[in-house]
Residue frames relative to the residue before (quaternion, step in Angstrom):
aa qw qx qy qz dx dy dz
M 1.0000 0.0000 0.0000 0.0000 0.00 0.00 0.00
I 0.6701 0.4919 -0.3010 0.4673 3.59 0.88 -0.96
N 0.6557 0.5079 -0.3151 0.4613 3.59 0.94 -0.83
Q 0.6307 0.5258 -0.3307 0.4651 3.57 1.06 -0.72
L 0.6466 0.5099 -0.3131 0.4732 3.58 1.03 -0.81
K 0.6353 0.5258 -0.3262 0.4621 3.58 0.97 -0.82
D 0.6632 0.4990 -0.3000 0.4703 3.57 0.97 -0.87
K 0.6488 0.5362 -0.3123 0.4405 3.56 1.00 -0.87
F 0.7912 0.3335 -0.1473 0.4910 3.58 0.95 -0.88
K 0.3563 0.7777 -0.4741 0.2087 3.62 1.20 0.14
D 0.7718 0.2773 -0.1649 0.5480 3.61 1.10 -0.64
F 0.3664 0.7669 -0.4617 0.2537 3.56 1.28 0.27
K 0.0955 -0.7727 0.6260 0.0440 3.56 -1.00 0.90
P 0.4245 -0.7256 0.4745 0.2610 3.61 -0.53 1.12
S 0.0719 -0.7720 0.6310 0.0264 3.54 -1.10 0.77
I 0.6494 -0.4623 0.3902 0.4608 3.57 -1.10 -0.70
N 0.4926 -0.6690 0.4743 0.2913 3.55 -0.78 1.06
G 0.8199 0.2024 -0.1778 0.5051 3.58 -0.72 1.10
S 0.4053 0.7523 -0.4531 0.2538 3.58 1.27 0.01
Q 0.5800 0.6055 -0.3782 0.3924 3.58 1.14 -0.54
N 0.7144 0.4226 -0.2486 0.4992 3.58 1.21 -0.43
M 0.5523 0.6285 -0.3900 0.3846 3.58 1.26 0.02
Q 0.4736 -0.6077 0.5452 0.3303 3.53 -1.28 0.43
K 0.1631 -0.8262 0.5375 0.0442 3.57 -0.70 1.09
A 0.0423 0.7782 -0.6226 0.0698 3.52 -1.03 0.93
S 0.2030 -0.7505 0.6127 0.1420 3.54 -1.33 0.24
V 0.0673 -0.7742 0.6271 0.0528 3.55 -1.20 0.60
T 0.2660 -0.7132 0.6099 0.2205 3.52 -1.33 0.21
I 0.2484 -0.6770 0.6606 0.2088 3.51 -1.28 0.52
P 0.1532 -0.8399 0.5154 0.0739 3.60 -0.11 1.26
I 0.2150 -0.7525 0.6132 0.1068 3.55 -0.85 1.05
V 0.0123 -0.7884 0.6147 -0.0173 3.59 -0.90 0.93
K 0.3013 -0.7422 0.5706 0.1812 3.56 -1.11 0.68
I 0.0284 -0.7741 0.6321 -0.0217 3.55 -0.78 1.10
E 0.7840 -0.0848 -0.0446 0.6133 3.52 -0.37 1.34
D 0.7761 -0.3095 0.2135 0.5062 3.63 -0.55 -1.03
T 0.6128 0.5693 -0.3290 0.4382 3.57 1.28 0.22
Y 0.2974 -0.7375 0.5803 0.1757 3.54 -1.01 0.89
N 0.1028 -0.8126 0.5731 -0.0271 3.51 -0.81 1.15
I 0.3495 -0.6590 0.6025 0.2837 3.52 -1.38 0.17
L 0.3339 -0.7321 0.5652 0.1816 3.54 -0.97 0.94
F 0.0745 -0.7769 0.6248 0.0208 3.55 -0.94 0.97
E 0.3032 -0.7279 0.5851 0.1895 3.54 -1.22 0.57
V 0.2097 -0.6835 0.6717 0.1940 3.53 -1.30 0.48
R 0.3897 -0.7631 0.4692 0.2135 3.54 -0.46 1.24
S 0.6045 -0.5723 0.4156 0.3664 3.55 -1.15 0.68
K 0.4989 -0.6620 0.4765 0.2931 3.55 -1.06 0.77
N 0.6403 0.5417 -0.3147 0.4445 3.59 1.28 -0.25
L 0.5006 0.6571 -0.4322 0.3617 3.59 1.25 -0.06
R 0.5363 -0.6454 0.4422 0.3168 3.57 -1.13 0.67
T 0.7802 0.2557 -0.1412 0.5532 3.59 1.04 -0.73
Q 0.8651 -0.0175 -0.0473 0.4991 3.54 -0.99 0.97
P 0.0926 0.8116 -0.5707 0.0840 3.64 0.72 0.94
S 0.8491 0.1756 -0.1626 0.4708 3.56 -1.15 0.81
E 0.5314 0.6202 -0.4285 0.3865 3.61 1.20 0.14
I 0.4994 -0.6434 0.4961 0.3009 3.56 -1.28 0.44
S 0.0683 0.8054 -0.5811 0.0944 3.55 -0.90 0.94
F 0.4789 -0.5711 0.5550 0.3695 3.49 -1.41 -0.06
P 0.5942 -0.5232 0.4343 0.4297 3.61 -1.17 0.32
G 0.4493 0.6878 -0.4912 0.2895 3.57 -0.98 0.77
G 0.0392 0.7992 -0.5992 0.0245 3.51 -1.33 -0.03
K 0.7533 -0.3981 0.2915 0.4349 3.52 -1.38 -0.13
H 0.5171 -0.6157 0.4989 0.3234 3.53 -1.27 0.50
N 0.4051 -0.6482 0.5812 0.2792 3.53 -1.17 0.64
F 0.7031 -0.4608 0.3265 0.4320 3.57 -1.26 0.30
N 0.8574 0.0367 -0.0860 0.5061 3.56 -0.85 1.11
E 0.4544 0.6756 -0.4594 0.3551 3.61 1.21 0.37
D 0.3921 -0.7126 0.5210 0.2588 3.58 -0.89 0.86
P 0.6789 -0.5491 0.3024 0.3822 3.61 -1.13 0.64
L 0.6688 0.4961 -0.3173 0.4538 3.61 0.89 -0.84
S 0.6420 0.5202 -0.3299 0.4565 3.60 0.93 -0.84
A 0.6408 0.5181 -0.3243 0.4644 3.58 1.02 -0.79
A 0.6488 0.5279 -0.3181 0.4463 3.58 0.95 -0.88
I 0.6894 0.4682 -0.2800 0.4765 3.58 0.88 -0.95
R 0.6448 0.5276 -0.3284 0.4450 3.60 0.91 -0.88
E 0.6882 0.4820 -0.2885 0.4592 3.57 0.82 -0.99
T 0.6422 0.5237 -0.3243 0.4563 3.58 0.99 -0.80
C 0.6574 0.4998 -0.3076 0.4726 3.57 0.96 -0.84
E 0.6651 0.5106 -0.3067 0.4503 3.59 0.93 -0.87
E 0.7319 0.4448 -0.2475 0.4531 3.58 0.88 -0.93
L 0.7541 0.3631 -0.2046 0.5076 3.58 1.02 -0.75
G 0.4125 -0.7431 0.4508 0.2727 3.59 1.25 -0.06
I 0.5180 0.6285 -0.4224 0.3978 3.58 1.02 0.78
H 0.5034 -0.6267 0.5049 0.3145 3.54 -1.34 0.29
T 0.6414 -0.5451 0.3799 0.3834 3.55 -1.18 0.57
S 0.6090 0.5769 -0.3494 0.4173 3.59 1.12 -0.63
N 0.6485 0.5183 -0.3082 0.4647 3.58 1.27 -0.36
I 0.6629 0.4723 -0.2890 0.5040 3.58 1.33 0.00
E 0.0957 -0.7730 0.6256 0.0434 3.54 -0.86 1.00
L 0.3318 -0.7469 0.5447 0.1879 3.56 -0.68 1.11
I 0.2297 -0.7688 0.5837 0.1248 3.57 -0.87 1.00
T 0.7555 -0.2841 0.2107 0.5514 3.59 0.76 -1.01
E 0.4574 -0.5865 0.5689 0.3510 3.51 -1.34 0.23
L 0.2755 -0.7596 0.5693 0.1517 3.57 -1.10 0.72
D 0.7392 -0.4088 0.2806 0.4557 3.58 -1.29 0.06
L 0.5076 -0.6389 0.5000 0.2901 3.53 -1.05 0.88
Y 0.2120 -0.7725 0.5876 0.1139 3.57 -1.01 0.84
V 0.0329 0.7769 -0.6270 0.0483 3.58 -0.84 1.02
N 0.0921 -0.8205 0.5617 0.0532 3.59 -0.79 0.92
Y 0.7574 -0.4310 0.2725 0.4079 3.53 -1.36 0.13
S 0.6952 0.4884 -0.2782 0.4481 3.62 1.13 -0.50
Q 0.5595 -0.6375 0.3719 0.3772 3.57 1.23 0.52
L 0.4529 0.6402 -0.4747 0.3996 3.55 1.04 0.85
M 0.0809 -0.7907 0.6067 0.0103 3.56 -0.87 1.02
I 0.0570 -0.8169 0.5735 -0.0211 3.58 -0.65 1.15
H 0.2366 -0.7456 0.6115 0.1187 3.53 -1.01 0.97
P 0.1183 -0.8075 0.5740 0.0670 3.65 -0.45 1.13
Y 0.0992 -0.7751 0.6225 0.0441 3.55 -1.16 0.73
L 0.3194 -0.7142 0.5908 0.1969 3.53 -1.06 0.81
V 0.0254 0.8121 -0.5794 0.0643 3.59 -0.71 1.08
Y 0.3080 -0.7170 0.5945 0.1940 3.53 -1.32 0.37
I 0.2455 -0.7412 0.6080 0.1438 3.58 -0.82 1.05
K 0.3391 -0.8109 0.4472 0.1655 3.54 -0.32 1.30
D 0.8067 0.1265 -0.0425 0.5757 3.61 0.95 -0.83
L 0.2635 -0.8099 0.5093 0.1233 3.56 -0.13 1.32
S 0.5934 0.6027 -0.3623 0.3916 3.59 1.13 -0.60
K 0.6756 0.5019 -0.2906 0.4552 3.60 1.20 -0.43
V 0.4659 0.6668 -0.4545 0.3629 3.57 1.26 0.09
D 0.0536 0.7758 -0.6220 0.0916 3.56 -0.83 1.08
I 0.2382 -0.8523 0.4432 0.1430 3.55 0.31 1.30
N 0.4560 -0.6504 0.5445 0.2693 3.52 -1.25 0.66
K 0.3060 -0.8083 0.4766 0.1606 3.59 -0.19 1.29
D 0.5479 0.5995 -0.4101 0.4151 3.60 1.20 -0.26
E 0.7791 0.3110 -0.1532 0.5224 3.57 1.13 -0.65
V 0.7902 0.2580 -0.1037 0.5462 3.57 1.08 -0.73
D 0.3612 -0.7274 0.5421 0.2157 3.57 -0.76 1.04
H 0.7365 -0.2668 0.1821 0.5943 3.56 0.91 -0.96
I 0.3471 -0.7102 0.5678 0.2297 3.55 -1.33 0.17
F 0.0456 -0.7741 0.6282 0.0638 3.54 -1.27 0.35
Y 0.3434 -0.7526 0.5397 0.1561 3.53 -1.27 0.44
V 0.1015 -0.7733 0.6238 0.0507 3.53 -1.10 0.79
P 0.4582 -0.6798 0.4881 0.2995 3.63 -0.75 0.95
I 0.5223 -0.6360 0.4640 0.3277 3.57 -0.96 0.86
S 0.6237 0.5566 -0.3428 0.4285 3.59 1.00 -0.79
T 0.6314 0.5260 -0.3257 0.4676 3.58 1.08 -0.73
L 0.6762 0.4978 -0.2908 0.4588 3.56 0.91 -0.91
L 0.6337 0.5378 -0.3316 0.4463 3.58 1.07 -0.70
R 0.6788 0.4672 -0.2848 0.4896 3.58 1.18 -0.53
E 0.5889 0.6159 -0.3512 0.3880 3.55 1.25 -0.44
N 0.1716 -0.7422 0.6370 0.1178 3.56 -1.06 0.80
P 0.2748 -0.8001 0.5043 0.1732 3.59 -0.18 1.21
T 0.4870 -0.6069 0.5351 0.3290 3.51 -1.26 0.50
S 0.1223 -0.8205 0.5580 0.0205 3.56 -0.84 0.99
Y 0.0617 -0.7742 0.6297 0.0178 3.55 -1.04 0.89
H 0.2153 -0.7740 0.5844 0.1139 3.55 -0.90 0.93
N 0.1308 -0.8160 0.5630 0.0090 3.53 -0.55 1.26
E 0.4176 -0.7059 0.5135 0.2523 3.57 -1.08 0.69
V 0.1712 -0.7501 0.6325 0.0899 3.53 -1.13 0.80
H 0.1296 -0.8245 0.5505 0.0197 3.58 -0.55 1.22
I 0.3867 -0.6717 0.5780 0.2554 3.55 -1.23 0.58
I 0.1034 -0.7553 0.6449 0.0540 3.55 -0.90 0.99
P 0.3270 -0.7884 0.4803 0.2020 3.61 -0.18 1.21
N 0.6028 -0.5454 0.4544 0.3642 3.51 -1.25 0.58
K 0.5872 -0.6099 0.3940 0.3576 3.60 -1.02 0.74
N 0.7203 0.3909 -0.2413 0.5197 3.58 1.21 -0.46
F 0.2611 0.8022 -0.5038 0.1860 3.58 1.25 0.34
P 0.3894 -0.7657 0.4666 0.2105 3.63 -0.74 1.04
Y 0.1175 -0.8274 0.5478 0.0388 3.57 0.39 1.21
D 0.6233 0.6024 -0.3416 0.3633 3.59 1.05 -0.74
I 0.7315 0.4185 -0.2522 0.4755 3.63 1.15 -0.38
I 0.6626 0.4623 -0.3221 0.4935 3.61 1.24 0.20
P 0.6215 -0.5404 0.3984 0.4038 3.60 -1.19 0.44
N 0.8427 0.2098 -0.1792 0.4623 3.56 -1.19 0.72
K 0.3595 -0.7873 0.4591 0.2006 3.57 1.33 0.20
E 0.8418 -0.1059 0.1006 0.5197 3.59 -0.88 -1.00
N 0.6484 0.5224 -0.3186 0.4530 3.59 1.22 -0.27
Y 0.3571 0.7416 -0.5003 0.2688 3.59 1.25 0.18
K 0.2935 -0.7763 0.5390 0.1437 3.57 -0.89 0.99
F 0.2108 -0.7760 0.5862 0.0992 3.57 -0.36 1.28
K 0.5168 -0.6376 0.4754 0.3168 3.55 -1.07 0.75
I 0.3342 -0.7123 0.5811 0.2081 3.55 -1.14 0.70
G 0.3251 -0.7620 0.5335 0.1706 3.55 -0.79 1.05
C 0.2861 -0.7381 0.5838 0.1804 3.55 -1.32 0.22
Y 0.0545 -0.7893 0.6116 0.0049 3.57 -0.88 0.95
K 0.2496 -0.7977 0.5373 0.1123 3.55 -0.53 1.22
T 0.1042 -0.7725 0.6247 0.0456 3.55 -0.95 0.94
L 0.1517 -0.8074 0.5691 0.0344 3.55 -0.74 1.14
F 0.1215 -0.7686 0.6242 0.0703 3.55 -1.25 0.57
Y 0.0832 -0.7565 0.6483 0.0227 3.56 -0.75 1.16
K 0.1696 -0.7843 0.5903 0.0877 3.58 -0.94 0.90
Y 0.0979 0.7692 -0.6259 0.0831 3.55 -0.95 0.97
D 0.7981 -0.0890 -0.0108 0.5959 3.57 -0.48 1.24
N 0.7803 -0.2796 0.2174 0.5155 3.59 -0.68 -1.07
Y 0.5525 0.6241 -0.3765 0.4042 3.57 1.28 0.22
I 0.1544 -0.7434 0.6427 0.1028 3.54 -1.20 0.69
I 0.1266 -0.7725 0.6209 0.0404 3.56 -0.63 1.19
W 0.1627 0.8140 -0.5324 0.1660 3.57 -0.45 1.16
G 0.7196 0.4696 -0.3088 0.4078 3.55 -1.34 -0.13
I 0.8335 -0.1556 0.1359 0.5125 3.55 -1.13 -0.72
T 0.6225 0.5476 -0.3425 0.4419 3.59 0.97 -0.82
A 0.6749 0.4902 -0.2926 0.4677 3.57 0.94 -0.88
N 0.6425 0.5237 -0.3282 0.4530 3.60 1.01 -0.74
I 0.6627 0.4786 -0.3002 0.4916 3.58 0.98 -0.81
L 0.6225 0.5365 -0.3305 0.4642 3.57 1.06 -0.77
E 0.6545 0.5157 -0.3190 0.4516 3.60 0.88 -0.91
N 0.6410 0.5329 -0.3264 0.4457 3.57 0.94 -0.88
F 0.6506 0.5074 -0.3031 0.4768 3.59 1.01 -0.85
L 0.6829 0.4854 -0.2933 0.4604 3.59 0.86 -0.95
D 0.6385 0.5221 -0.3283 0.4603 3.58 1.01 -0.79
T 0.6223 0.5396 -0.3375 0.4556 3.57 1.08 -0.71
I 0.6386 0.5081 -0.3225 0.4796 3.60 1.03 -0.78
K 0.6642 0.5272 -0.3084 0.4309 3.57 0.91 -0.92
K 0.6255 0.5479 -0.3416 0.4381 3.59 1.08 -0.65
């Protein structure tokens, strides 16, 4: 039995429990140099999109069937910014982001080598803007902690668990951040991924 288990797990690579049922996406945090300043490029999504219209985001999107996370990140960035893969230099993969809604996002830090070749896809992107990294490092985002509650299924089998209907489910916490820059508000998932990147630099 032990030998069979060893053989079964010899090439096993730990992942996230339940990840096979999660919605998977990838984004890039694009670094661009303007004069002598390094900036992060942000997109304002088209107002005609079905999901999150007019919101601020990083380039990225859902994985295609059997597409690996990095390929999805580069493909989406090229499609949205109208650039060739040769104009993107991968710096590093960043911390995986997983939220309460079963969404898993793979972020990548990249460098856009030639900003003059950016030609945004207006079907997906209304416009882009840039924020100096130094400015973001000085920014203290506004933070709100929201509660996430479990609402049991109407057929939930209370009769087979301790304390029956009085069982106390744990209350989750979901942090929402808001970064302000000029007239822009960077918030939600984009802000959480941004904070993680900035905190990594600060360390």
